[in-house]
C-alpha positions as CSV (number, residue, x, y, z in Angstrom):
1,M,136.1,15.5,190.8
2,F,134.3,18.8,190.4
3,S,131.1,19.0,191.8
4,R,128.3,20.5,189.6
5,N,128.7,23.3,192.2
6,N,132.3,24.1,191.5
7,P,132.1,28.0,190.5
8,F,135.4,27.8,188.9
9,R,133.6,25.4,186.3
10,S,130.4,27.9,185.8
11,R,132.4,30.3,185.2
12,T,134.3,28.1,182.1
13,R,130.4,26.6,180.6
14,Q,129.3,30.7,181.2
15,K,132.7,31.6,179.0
16,R,132.4,29.3,176.1
17,H,128.4,29.7,176.0
18,D,128.9,33.5,175.3
19,E,132.0,33.5,172.8
20,P,129.7,32.6,170.0
21,V,127.5,35.7,170.9
22,R,130.3,38.0,170.3
23,S,131.3,36.8,166.9
24,G,127.8,36.8,165.5
25,R,127.8,40.9,166.5
26,G,130.8,41.3,164.7
27,V,129.7,40.0,161.6
28,F,126.1,41.6,161.8
29,T,127.9,44.7,162.2
30,R,130.1,43.9,159.4
31,R,127.6,43.5,157.5
32,A,125.3,46.7,158.2
33,L,128.6,48.8,157.6
34,L,129.0,47.4,154.1
35,V,125.0,47.8,153.1
36,M,125.5,51.2,154.3
37,A,128.7,52.0,152.5
38,V,126.6,50.6,149.3
39,Q,123.7,52.7,149.7
40,A,125.3,56.0,150.6
41,G,127.0,55.1,147.1
42,V,124.0,54.9,145.5
43,L,122.4,57.7,147.4
44,G,125.8,59.7,145.9
45,V,125.2,58.8,142.4
46,L,121.9,59.6,143.0
47,G,122.4,62.6,144.2
48,R,125.2,63.6,141.7
49,R,123.1,62.3,138.8
50,L,120.3,64.5,140.5
51,Y,122.7,67.7,140.7
52,T,123.6,67.6,137.2
53,L,120.0,67.2,135.8
54,Q,119.1,69.9,138.1
55,V,121.8,72.2,138.4
56,V,124.5,71.6,136.0
57,D,122.1,70.6,132.9
58,G,118.4,71.5,133.9
59,G,119.1,75.0,132.0
60,H,119.3,73.1,128.7
61,L,116.6,70.4,129.8
62,R,114.3,72.8,130.7
63,Q,114.7,74.3,127.1
64,L,114.5,70.7,125.5
65,A,111.4,70.3,128.3
66,E,110.6,73.7,126.7
67,R,110.7,72.6,123.1
68,N,108.2,69.9,123.1
69,R,105.3,72.4,123.5
70,T,107.1,75.8,122.1
71,S,108.7,77.1,118.7
72,K,110.9,80.2,119.4
73,R,112.4,81.9,115.9
74,L,113.5,85.4,115.5
75,L,111.5,88.3,113.2
76,A,112.6,89.9,110.4
77,P,112.8,93.8,111.6
78,A,110.6,96.1,109.3
79,R,113.0,98.1,107.3
80,G,113.0,102.0,107.8
81,T,110.9,104.0,105.3
82,I,112.6,106.4,103.2
83,H,110.5,109.9,102.5
84,D,111.1,113.1,100.3
85,R,111.1,116.4,101.9
86,F,108.1,117.0,102.7
87,G,107.1,113.6,104.5
88,V,105.4,111.7,101.0
89,A,106.4,108.3,101.2
90,L,109.0,106.8,98.4
91,A,109.9,103.6,99.8
92,D,107.4,101.7,102.0
93,N,106.3,98.6,103.7
94,K,103.6,96.6,102.8
95,V,101.9,93.0,104.7
96,S,102.5,90.1,102.8
97,W,101.8,86.1,103.6
98,R,104.8,83.0,104.0
99,A,105.4,79.7,104.4
100,L,108.2,78.9,106.6
101,L,109.4,75.3,107.2
102,M,110.9,75.6,110.8
103,P,113.8,72.8,110.5
104,E,114.3,71.6,114.0
105,E,110.5,70.8,113.9
106,T,110.5,67.9,111.4
107,T,112.6,65.1,111.0
108,D,112.3,64.6,107.3
109,I,112.4,67.6,105.8
110,P,112.6,66.2,102.1
111,A,109.5,64.8,102.3
112,V,108.2,67.7,103.9
113,I,109.0,70.2,101.0
114,E,107.9,67.6,98.3
115,R,104.1,67.2,99.8
116,F,104.0,71.1,100.5
117,S,105.1,71.4,96.8
118,Q,102.1,69.4,96.2
119,I,100.1,72.0,97.8
120,V,101.3,75.6,96.9
121,P,103.8,74.6,94.0
122,L,107.5,75.4,93.4
123,D,109.5,76.1,90.9
124,E,113.0,74.9,89.9
125,H,114.3,78.3,91.3
126,D,112.4,78.1,94.3
127,R,114.0,74.3,95.3
128,A,117.5,75.8,94.5
129,R,116.9,78.7,96.5
130,I,115.7,76.3,99.7
131,E,118.1,73.8,99.4
132,R,120.9,76.6,99.5
133,D,118.8,78.4,102.7
134,L,119.4,74.8,104.2
135,R,122.9,74.7,103.7
136,H,123.6,77.6,105.7
137,V,121.5,78.3,108.0
138,H,120.9,76.6,111.7
139,K,118.2,74.6,112.5
140,Y,116.8,76.7,115.1
141,V,116.3,79.6,111.6
142,P,113.0,79.2,109.4
143,V,113.5,79.0,105.6
144,T,111.5,80.4,103.8
145,L,109.3,78.1,101.4
146,H,107.2,80.4,99.3
147,E,105.9,84.1,99.3
148,F,103.0,86.2,98.7
149,L,100.9,83.5,98.9
150,S,97.2,83.8,98.3
151,W,94.0,83.1,100.9
152,D,93.5,80.5,99.1
153,D,96.9,78.8,99.7
154,M,97.0,79.9,103.5
155,A,93.9,77.8,103.6
156,R,95.5,74.5,102.1
157,I,97.9,74.7,104.1
158,E,95.9,75.5,107.1
159,L,94.0,72.0,106.4
160,N,97.2,69.9,105.5
161,A,99.1,71.3,108.2
162,P,99.0,67.7,110.4
163,S,101.1,66.4,107.3
164,L,103.2,69.3,107.0
165,P,105.7,69.4,110.3
166,G,107.5,72.2,111.0
167,V,105.8,74.2,108.0
168,L,103.8,77.6,109.6
169,V,102.1,80.2,107.7
170,D,103.6,83.8,109.3
171,V,103.1,87.3,108.4
172,G,106.0,89.6,106.7
173,S,106.5,93.1,104.5
174,T,107.3,93.5,101.5
175,R,109.0,96.6,100.2
176,L,106.7,98.9,98.3
177,Y,107.5,102.1,96.1
178,P,104.3,103.9,95.2
179,F,106.1,106.4,92.8
180,K,107.5,103.0,90.7
181,D,109.8,104.3,87.8
182,L,109.8,108.4,89.1
183,T,112.5,107.9,91.8
184,A,114.1,104.3,90.9
185,H,117.1,105.5,90.2
186,I,117.7,107.9,93.4
187,V,115.3,105.1,96.2
188,G,116.8,101.9,94.9
189,Y,115.4,98.7,95.3
190,V,115.7,96.0,97.6
191,A,116.5,92.6,96.9
192,P,116.8,89.1,98.6
193,P,120.4,88.4,100.2
194,N,123.3,86.1,98.4
195,E,125.4,83.8,100.0
196,E,128.0,86.3,100.3
197,D,125.9,88.7,101.9
198,V,124.4,85.9,104.8
199,A,128.5,85.2,105.2
200,K,129.1,88.5,106.2
201,D,125.6,89.0,108.7
202,T,123.8,85.5,109.5
203,T,120.7,87.9,110.4
204,L,120.6,88.0,107.4
205,S,119.4,84.6,106.7
206,L,116.1,85.2,108.2
207,P,112.6,85.4,106.2
208,G,111.7,87.9,104.9
209,M,115.5,90.0,105.1
210,R,116.1,92.2,102.1
211,V,119.5,94.1,100.9
212,G,119.5,97.4,99.5
213,R,120.8,97.0,95.7
214,A,121.2,100.5,94.5
215,G,120.2,104.1,95.3
216,I,119.5,105.0,98.8
217,E,118.4,101.7,99.5
218,Q,122.1,100.1,99.0
219,T,124.3,103.5,100.4
220,Q,121.7,104.1,103.6
221,E,121.8,99.9,104.4
222,A,122.4,99.9,107.6
223,S,119.9,102.7,108.7
224,L,117.3,101.1,107.3
225,R,118.0,97.6,108.4
226,G,116.9,97.2,111.9
227,E,117.7,95.1,114.8
228,P,115.9,91.5,114.6
229,G,113.2,90.4,117.5
230,S,111.7,87.1,118.6
231,V,108.4,85.2,118.9
232,E,107.8,82.3,121.2
233,M,104.8,80.2,119.9
234,E,103.0,77.2,121.6
235,V,102.5,74.5,119.4
236,N,100.8,70.9,119.5
237,A,101.9,67.4,119.1
238,V,102.1,67.4,115.2
239,G,104.0,71.4,115.2
240,R,101.1,73.1,114.4
241,V,100.8,76.7,116.1
242,I,98.1,77.0,119.0
243,G,98.9,80.4,120.1
244,E,101.9,82.8,121.3
245,I,103.4,82.8,124.2
246,D,105.4,85.8,124.1
247,R,106.9,88.4,121.5
248,V,110.2,90.7,121.1
249,E,109.7,93.2,118.4
250,G,112.5,94.2,116.5
251,Q,114.0,97.3,116.5
252,Q,112.8,98.9,113.0
253,G,115.1,100.8,110.6
254,E,115.5,104.2,110.7
255,D,113.3,106.4,108.6
256,V,115.4,108.9,106.1
257,R,114.3,111.9,104.6
258,L,115.3,113.2,101.4
259,T,116.2,116.5,99.9
260,L,113.9,115.6,96.5
261,D,110.4,117.2,96.2
262,S,108.0,114.3,94.5
263,V,105.9,116.8,92.8
264,L,109.1,118.5,91.4
265,Q,110.3,114.9,90.6
266,Q,107.0,114.8,88.6
267,Q,107.0,118.1,87.1
268,V,110.6,116.9,85.3
269,L,109.7,113.7,84.1
270,N,106.8,114.9,82.8
271,R,109.1,117.4,80.8
272,L,111.4,115.3,79.8
273,E,108.8,112.8,78.5
274,D,109.9,110.0,75.8
275,R,113.3,111.3,75.6
276,V,116.7,109.6,76.8
277,A,117.4,112.3,78.7
278,S,118.6,113.6,82.1
279,A,117.9,116.2,84.5
280,V,118.9,117.8,88.1
281,V,117.7,120.5,89.9
282,M,119.5,121.8,93.1
283,D,119.9,124.2,95.4
284,C,122.3,126.3,94.5
285,R,123.0,127.5,97.9
286,N,123.7,124.3,100.0
287,G,123.6,121.5,96.8
288,E,120.5,119.7,98.3
289,V,119.2,118.0,94.9
290,M,115.4,119.2,94.7
291,A,114.7,116.8,91.7
292,M,116.9,114.1,89.4
293,V,115.5,112.2,86.6
294,S,117.1,109.9,84.8
295,T,114.8,108.5,81.4
296,P,113.7,105.7,80.4
297,S,113.2,103.8,84.0
298,F,112.5,101.2,85.5
299,D,109.8,99.4,88.2
300,P,112.0,98.5,91.5
301,S,109.4,96.6,92.8
302,L,109.6,93.9,90.5
303,F,113.4,93.2,92.5
304,D,111.6,92.3,95.9
305,S,109.4,89.8,94.4
306,G,112.1,88.2,91.5
307,V,112.3,90.1,88.1
308,S,111.9,87.5,85.2
309,H,114.8,86.2,83.0
310,A,112.6,88.1,80.0
311,Q,112.0,91.3,82.0
312,W,115.8,91.4,82.7
313,N,116.6,90.3,79.2
314,E,114.6,93.3,77.8
315,W,115.9,95.8,80.2
316,A,119.3,94.7,79.6
317,N,119.4,94.7,75.8
318,D,117.5,97.9,75.7
319,P,119.7,100.3,73.8
320,R,118.2,103.1,76.2
321,T,120.2,101.9,79.3
322,P,117.1,102.1,81.3
323,L,119.0,100.6,84.4
324,V,121.3,103.3,83.9
325,D,121.0,106.4,86.4
326,K,122.4,108.8,83.9
327,A,122.5,111.7,85.8
328,V,125.3,110.4,87.6
329,S,126.3,107.1,85.6
330,G,126.2,109.0,82.3
331,L,129.5,110.2,80.6
332,Y,129.0,113.4,78.3
333,P,131.2,115.5,76.4
334,P,129.9,118.7,77.9
335,G,130.7,120.6,74.9
336,S,130.3,124.2,74.7
337,T,128.7,124.4,78.4
338,F,132.6,123.9,79.3
339,K,133.5,127.4,78.1
340,P,132.9,128.9,81.3
341,A,135.3,126.8,83.1
342,V,137.8,127.0,80.9
343,A,137.1,130.8,80.7
344,L,137.5,131.3,84.3
345,A,141.0,128.9,84.2
346,A,142.0,131.6,82.1
347,L,141.8,134.2,84.2
348,K,142.9,133.1,87.6
349,S,145.5,131.7,85.0
350,G,146.0,135.5,83.9
351,S,147.1,134.4,80.4
352,V,144.0,136.1,78.7
353,T,141.7,138.9,80.3
354,A,138.5,139.4,79.8
355,H,138.7,142.8,77.3
356,D,141.2,140.8,75.6
357,R,140.0,140.2,71.9
358,F,140.3,137.0,69.2
359,N,139.2,137.3,66.0
360,C,136.6,134.6,64.6
361,P,137.1,134.3,61.0
362,G,135.0,130.9,61.2
363,Y,138.1,128.3,61.5
364,Y,140.8,127.9,63.5
365,D,144.3,126.4,61.6
366,L,146.6,125.2,63.9
367,G,149.6,122.9,62.9
368,G,148.2,122.4,59.3
369,V,145.0,121.0,60.9
370,R,141.3,123.8,60.9
371,F,139.3,122.9,63.7
372,H,136.0,124.8,62.3
373,C,133.6,127.1,64.4
374,W,130.3,126.6,64.7
375,N,129.3,129.6,62.5
376,R,131.1,128.7,59.5
377,W,130.8,132.6,58.5
378,G,132.6,133.4,61.8
379,H,132.1,135.7,65.1
380,G,134.5,138.4,64.1
381,L,137.0,140.4,66.8
382,I,134.9,139.5,70.1
383,N,136.0,139.5,73.7
384,M,134.9,137.3,76.9
385,H,131.6,138.3,77.4
386,E,130.9,138.1,73.2
387,G,132.1,134.6,73.3
388,L,130.1,133.2,76.0
389,K,127.6,135.2,74.5
390,Y,127.7,133.8,70.6
391,S,129.3,130.3,72.3
392,C,132.3,130.9,69.9
393,D,134.5,128.2,69.2
394,V,137.3,130.0,68.0
395,Y,137.7,132.2,71.2
396,F,137.8,129.6,73.5
397,Y,140.3,127.5,70.6
398,E,142.6,130.3,71.5
399,V,142.0,131.0,75.1
400,A,142.7,127.2,75.7
401,R,146.1,127.0,74.4
402,R,147.2,130.4,75.6
403,C,145.6,128.6,79.3
404,G,147.2,125.2,79.3
405,M,145.0,122.4,80.4
406,D,147.1,122.3,84.0
407,P,144.9,125.3,84.6
408,I,141.6,124.0,82.8
409,Q,141.7,120.9,84.7
410,A,142.7,122.9,88.6
411,V,140.1,125.1,87.7
412,G,137.1,122.3,86.5
413,N,138.0,120.2,89.5
414,A,138.0,123.3,91.6
415,M,134.0,123.5,90.2
416,G,132.9,119.4,90.5
417,L,133.5,118.3,87.1
418,G,136.0,115.2,86.9
419,V,136.1,114.6,90.4
420,K,134.5,112.1,92.7
421,L,130.6,113.8,93.9
422,G,130.4,112.7,97.4
423,I,126.2,112.8,96.6
424,E,124.8,109.4,98.8
425,L,124.5,107.3,95.9
426,P,126.5,103.9,94.3
427,H,127.8,103.9,91.0
428,V,128.9,108.2,90.7
429,R,131.2,108.2,87.9
430,S,133.9,111.4,88.2
431,G,134.5,112.0,84.8
432,V,137.5,113.1,83.1
433,I,139.4,116.5,82.3
434,P,142.5,115.5,80.4
435,T,146.3,116.7,80.5
436,P,149.2,116.0,79.2
437,E,150.2,113.0,82.0
438,W,146.7,111.6,81.5
439,R,147.3,111.4,78.4
440,Q,150.6,109.7,78.7
441,R,149.9,107.4,81.6
442,H,147.6,106.2,78.6
443,G,150.0,105.7,76.1
444,F,149.6,108.2,73.4
445,H,151.6,111.4,72.8
446,W,149.0,115.0,73.9
447,N,149.7,117.5,70.9
448,G,147.9,120.8,70.5
449,G,144.8,119.7,69.1
450,D,144.2,117.7,72.1
451,T,144.1,121.2,74.3
452,V,142.2,123.8,71.5
453,N,139.7,120.9,71.3
454,A,139.3,120.8,75.5
455,G,138.7,124.3,75.7
456,I,135.2,123.9,73.4
457,G,134.4,120.4,75.8
458,Q,135.0,117.9,73.2
459,G,138.0,115.6,72.9
460,F,138.6,113.1,76.2
461,V,136.7,115.8,78.8
462,Q,133.9,114.0,80.1
463,V,131.2,114.6,82.9
464,T,128.1,113.9,84.2
465,P,124.8,115.6,84.2
466,L,125.3,116.3,88.0
467,A,128.3,117.5,87.8
468,L,127.3,119.8,85.5
469,A,124.7,120.9,87.6
470,T,127.0,121.0,90.3
471,Y,129.3,123.3,88.4
472,V,126.6,126.0,87.7
473,S,125.6,126.1,91.5
474,R,129.0,127.2,91.9
475,I,129.7,129.6,89.2
476,A,126.3,131.1,90.6
477,S,126.8,131.1,94.4
478,G,130.1,131.3,94.4
479,R,130.2,128.5,97.3
480,D,131.8,125.2,97.3
481,V,128.7,123.7,97.1
482,Q,128.5,120.2,98.2
483,P,125.4,117.7,96.1
484,H,123.5,115.6,98.5
485,L,120.2,113.9,99.3
486,L,120.2,112.8,102.6
487,R,117.9,115.8,103.8
488,A,117.2,114.2,107.6
489,T,117.5,110.6,110.0
490,N,114.8,110.3,112.0
491,D,114.2,113.6,111.7
492,Q,117.7,114.9,112.6
493,L,118.1,117.0,109.9
494,S,121.7,117.2,108.1
495,S,124.5,119.3,109.0
496,L,124.6,119.9,104.8
497,A,120.7,121.4,105.1
498,S,122.4,124.5,106.3
499,L,122.8,127.7,103.7
500,D,125.2,129.2,106.5
501,G,128.8,127.4,107.0
502,V,129.1,127.0,102.7
503,A,132.8,127.7,102.1
504,K,133.9,129.7,99.0
505,V,135.2,128.6,96.0
506,D,138.8,129.9,95.7
507,L,138.2,132.4,93.0
508,P,138.0,136.3,92.9
509,P,134.1,137.2,92.7
510,D,135.7,139.5,89.5
511,Y,136.1,136.8,87.1
512,L,132.8,134.6,88.6
513,D,130.7,137.8,87.5
514,V,132.5,138.2,84.6
515,V,131.1,134.6,83.6
516,R,127.7,135.0,85.4
517,G,127.7,138.4,82.9
518,G,128.5,136.1,79.8
519,M,125.4,133.6,80.9
520,F,123.0,135.9,81.3
521,A,123.9,136.9,77.6
522,V,123.3,133.9,76.3
523,V,119.4,134.2,77.1
524,N,118.7,137.6,77.6
525,E,120.4,140.3,75.2
526,P,120.2,139.8,71.5
527,H,121.9,137.2,69.6
528,G,122.5,135.2,72.4
529,T,122.5,131.2,71.9
530,A,119.2,130.4,74.5
531,P,116.9,133.3,73.3
532,K,114.1,130.1,74.1
533,A,115.1,129.6,77.7
534,R,114.3,133.0,78.5
535,L,111.6,132.7,81.2
536,D,107.8,134.4,81.3
537,L,107.6,135.3,84.8
538,P,107.7,139.0,85.3
539,G,110.7,140.0,86.8
540,V,112.3,137.2,86.8
541,Q,115.6,136.4,84.4
542,M,117.9,133.2,84.2
543,A,121.7,132.7,82.5
544,G,122.5,129.7,80.9
545,K,124.9,128.1,79.5
546,T,123.7,126.3,75.4
547,G,125.9,122.7,74.5
548,S,126.1,120.6,72.0
549,A,128.6,117.5,72.2
550,Q,129.4,115.4,69.0
551,V,129.5,112.0,68.5
552,R,131.4,111.0,66.0
553,R,133.3,113.6,63.3
554,V,132.1,115.5,60.5
555,S,134.8,115.6,57.6
556,R,136.4,119.0,56.5
557,A,134.3,118.3,53.5
558,L,130.9,118.0,54.0
559,R,131.4,120.9,56.7
560,E,132.5,123.3,54.1
561,S,129.9,122.5,51.5
562,G,127.3,124.1,53.5
563,H,124.8,121.4,53.0
564,F,125.6,119.8,56.5
565,N,122.6,119.1,58.6
566,S,123.2,117.0,61.8
567,M,119.2,116.6,62.5
568,N,119.6,114.2,58.8
569,L,121.8,112.1,60.6
570,P,120.7,108.3,62.5
571,W,119.2,109.4,66.7
572,E,122.6,107.7,67.6
573,Y,125.0,110.0,65.7
574,R,123.2,112.9,66.0
575,P,125.3,115.3,69.1
576,H,124.1,115.6,72.3
577,A,121.7,118.6,73.8
578,L,123.1,120.3,76.6
579,F,122.3,123.2,79.0
580,I,123.0,124.6,82.2
581,C,121.5,127.4,84.0
582,F,120.5,129.1,87.2
583,A,117.7,131.7,88.7
584,P,117.2,134.3,90.0
585,Y,120.1,135.9,88.5
586,D,120.3,139.0,91.0
587,N,119.7,136.0,93.6
588,P,120.1,132.6,92.7
589,K,118.8,130.1,94.2
590,Y,118.4,127.1,91.5
591,A,120.7,125.5,89.3
592,V,119.7,123.0,86.4
593,S,121.5,120.8,83.8
594,V,120.1,118.9,81.1
595,V,121.4,116.7,78.6
596,V,119.3,114.6,76.3
597,E,121.1,112.3,74.4
598,H,121.2,112.6,70.6
599,G,119.3,115.5,71.2
600,N,121.1,118.0,68.8
601,A,121.4,121.3,69.3
602,G,121.2,122.5,72.9
603,A,119.7,125.6,72.0
604,D,116.9,124.1,69.9
605,E,116.0,120.6,72.7
606,A,117.9,121.3,76.0
607,A,117.3,125.8,76.6
608,P,113.7,124.9,76.3
609,L,113.2,122.2,78.6
610,A,115.3,123.9,81.3
611,K,113.2,127.2,81.1
612,F,109.9,125.0,81.5
613,I,112.2,122.9,84.6
614,M,113.2,125.9,86.2
615,T,109.6,127.8,86.2
616,D,108.2,124.7,87.8
617,A,111.2,125.3,90.1
618,L,110.7,129.1,91.3
619,L,106.6,128.8,91.1
620,R,106.8,125.4,93.4
621,D,109.7,126.6,95.4
622,P,110.5,123.0,97.0
623,A,113.3,125.3,99.2
624,S,110.8,127.1,101.4
625,D,110.8,125.8,105.0
626,V,107.1,124.8,104.3
627,R,104.9,122.8,102.2
628,P,104.8,124.4,98.8
629,P,101.4,125.1,96.9
630,A,99.5,122.3,94.7
631,P,101.5,122.1,91.3
632,V,100.5,125.3,89.3
633,A,100.0,124.6,85.6
634,A,103.5,125.4,83.9
635,P,104.1,126.4,80.0
636,A,103.6,124.3,77.2
637,T,106.3,122.0,76.8
638,E,106.7,122.0,73.2
639,P,109.7,124.1,71.6
640,V,109.3,127.3,70.2
641,A,110.1,126.9,66.4
642,E,113.1,129.0,65.5
643,G,112.1,132.8,65.2
644,A,108.6,132.5,66.7
645,Q,108.0,135.0,69.3
646,P,108.1,134.2,73.1
647,A,105.1,134.5,75.2
648,N,106.2,137.6,77.5
649,P,106.4,140.2,74.0
650,A,108.9,142.4,76.0
651,S,110.8,139.4,75.4
652,T,111.1,139.7,72.0
653,P,114.6,138.3,70.7
654,A,116.6,140.0,68.3
655,P,117.0,137.8,65.1
656,Q,119.8,135.5,65.1
657,P,123.2,135.2,62.9
658,A,123.1,133.1,60.4
659,G,123.9,129.2,61.2
660,Q,122.2,129.7,64.5
661,G,120.6,126.2,65.8
662,Q,123.1,124.3,64.8
663,P,125.0,122.3,67.3
664,D,128.5,123.1,68.2
665,P,131.2,121.2,66.5
666,G,134.5,122.1,67.3
667,A,136.6,118.7,66.0
668,A,139.0,119.0,64.6
669,Q,139.5,118.3,61.0
């Protein structure tokens, strides 16, 4: 019906032909969009991952990559040094070599330690320490395997480096004490930190770190320790060090300068020789301690590398107690050296005047108990000046009874006795000046006998040699000086070094003059108890006070028999010998205290030693602003025999009364 050229038909065919073409394009478009979406998603995931790797975790991943070729660790800082007042090193550092283990650089720590022990032997103590350190430190903190390596040890370690991943040889330092036992009690020593130390400060786990355990090393630990540094090293595939990339040095600890004069310290030690004793030399104007010796002593350097059990047992079982600083921790009855404090207390309380006289028949009866004077023939009718000069026990029995213990304690405390002194040392003991209230706190009753016995420095009275030096310094200068050892830190002078601004003691100058005069008479007037302490220096005079402190009771029958001599007792039962002094008398500069354990009589044993020590101090004069000259020849240390003439003919002492030279017992019978 329709021709081939029918336009309607043509349009119909064209429309049918076009429909599948349009359908194919639609399918293609949807697939393209799907592919593009997938691609965009993949790219998004990749982008996010790249962002995470490069931006978020970039720093951490860079550190991990760096660890493949570098090793970074903290460095222990150099410890500050300790010097005497003239810059002489008392504690210094010495280079040493050690083997370290980096825990993060090995996968089998026990195997590495075992291989290392075959090269450098490790004892049980070393293994226990390594195991403890590995438990308590982070993996990036090195652990010390062995210290103080020899050259042979280092060569073997380097030769076997491929089989010792994480092990390296490092340079460190060890503490050096040039004067060894001379300054051990003052300077102290260092030792490796324990678990308690590390728990308080994790930097102490670093190899080579040491902690002060005694003396200045302990009290000035915060100043001496310093701040740690770090070092970054390049290593190869087996962990062997190729080179150093970067180093940040730690901040060294502060340098500490003490008031001590090392030369005078040595001179004092030479004077004491092998006695069990202590001596203190102090500038009585400002409290600087010029020398402080306690014998016997020990070598502090042994603690840095570890003290053997045998050595420790030897020290611990030695009855002479070498580890104890007797100058600040030793407690002794002061004996007659306490009498000046009793005199000052009596004057201040108004119970006795300097002119009051009391009779000494050689004994003192109180409540049915007899107390003896050291001179069994007695001293007769005497006043305060003579009581100090003759060291009469009976005179001070009566003075103490009239005064009472509370005023005696108050003045004693004001003069530095029975109180904690703020010197820069650990384990400083305060001593005791007893009172009725103190006695009651301990569950006992106080009686009159306790008072009179304390009046001569016996009974419950206890002091340290440092307290005695402080006490005589305050008597001499009239100033409330505080004993101290720290002179400067990093060349910054301590305020205590000044001679100005020290407060005066709360005592009238007239009372101090009475006591000073009595102490002058002890050394320089006829029949004083310490002619052996008289100085041989032209124009220089010294004032002092003897003391002998009993350590056991002597029966009344034995004492009155006339045959008692404490020198015949075994050494450990003999009285302690004490002496305190200051010089020059007219312009006091130095104060000295000497305590000789079981030295018997202070006049015979401690007084000559104090004379020689004071002579050394005056000739050397370490308190001057410039370095003093080299040590000069000092007088011989042998005590002068009783009744012998002194070196200075102009200073010939008068004959001594009968019984002179015996200790001041004064114990209740």
